[in-house]
C-alpha positions as CSV (number, residue, x, y, z in Angstrom):
1,M,186.7,114.6,70.0
2,I,188.6,113.9,73.3
3,S,187.4,115.8,76.4
4,T,187.6,115.7,80.1
5,M,185.1,113.5,82.0
6,D,182.3,115.1,84.0
7,P,181.9,112.3,86.6
8,F,179.5,111.7,89.4
9,C,179.1,108.8,91.9
10,Q,175.9,106.8,92.2
11,F,175.1,104.5,95.2
12,Q,172.4,101.9,95.1
13,I,170.9,99.8,97.9
14,E,167.8,97.9,96.8
15,G,165.3,100.6,95.7
16,Q,167.3,103.5,97.1
17,T,169.6,105.4,94.7
18,K,171.7,108.4,95.8
19,R,174.2,110.4,93.8
20,T,176.8,113.1,94.1
21,Q,176.7,116.3,92.1
22,T,178.5,116.1,88.8
23,H,182.2,117.3,89.1
24,K,182.4,119.3,85.8
25,K,185.8,118.6,84.2
26,G,186.8,116.4,87.2
27,G,188.6,114.1,84.8
28,K,190.4,111.1,86.3
29,T,190.8,112.7,89.7
30,P,187.3,114.0,90.8
31,F,186.4,114.7,94.4
32,W,183.2,115.5,96.1
33,Q,184.3,117.2,99.3
34,G,181.5,117.9,101.7
35,Q,178.9,115.9,99.7
36,N,177.8,113.2,102.1
37,Q,175.2,110.7,101.0
38,E,173.1,109.0,103.6
39,F,171.2,105.7,103.5
40,E,168.8,104.1,106.0
41,I,170.9,100.9,106.0
42,S,168.8,99.3,108.7
43,Q,165.7,99.5,106.5
44,A,167.6,97.9,103.6
45,M,168.8,95.1,105.8
46,K,165.2,94.4,106.9
47,I,164.2,93.7,103.3
48,G,167.1,91.4,102.8
49,S,169.6,93.7,101.0
50,T,173.2,92.7,101.6
51,Q,175.0,94.8,98.9
52,M,175.6,98.4,98.0
53,K,176.5,99.1,94.3
54,V,178.8,102.0,93.7
55,S,179.2,103.4,90.2
56,V,181.3,106.2,88.7
57,I,179.5,107.7,85.7
58,D,180.6,110.2,83.1
59,E,177.8,112.7,82.5
60,K,178.6,114.5,79.2
61,E,175.1,115.7,78.5
62,P,172.9,115.9,81.7
63,N,169.6,115.9,79.9
64,R,170.5,112.9,77.7
65,P,170.4,109.7,79.8
66,D,171.5,107.8,76.6
67,K,174.8,109.7,76.8
68,L,175.8,108.5,80.3
69,K,178.9,106.3,80.3
70,I,179.8,104.0,83.2
71,V,183.5,104.5,84.0
72,G,183.6,101.8,86.7
73,E,181.4,100.1,89.3
74,T,181.7,97.7,92.2
75,S,179.5,96.2,94.9
76,T,180.4,96.0,98.6
77,P,178.7,94.2,101.5
78,I,176.7,96.7,103.6
79,L,177.5,94.7,106.7
80,G,181.1,95.9,106.3
81,I,180.1,99.6,106.4
82,C,177.6,99.5,109.3
């Protein structure tokens, strides 16, 4: 069965994880207008973190973690976004 993706973005710095709401039927062009995610980057840098991992995940069945599919992910230096 082919269906439209229900993606969300997840951001990780050390032990902190933040995520957007799931964009139901967002497909290949989702957006999260007005959904800002905030991190205390200075705290992360104090414990030696230098990277933020960003993942786009397709959430087909929200109550089934085994059904999550990573669509793509990357890491970026947090020094570049401070």
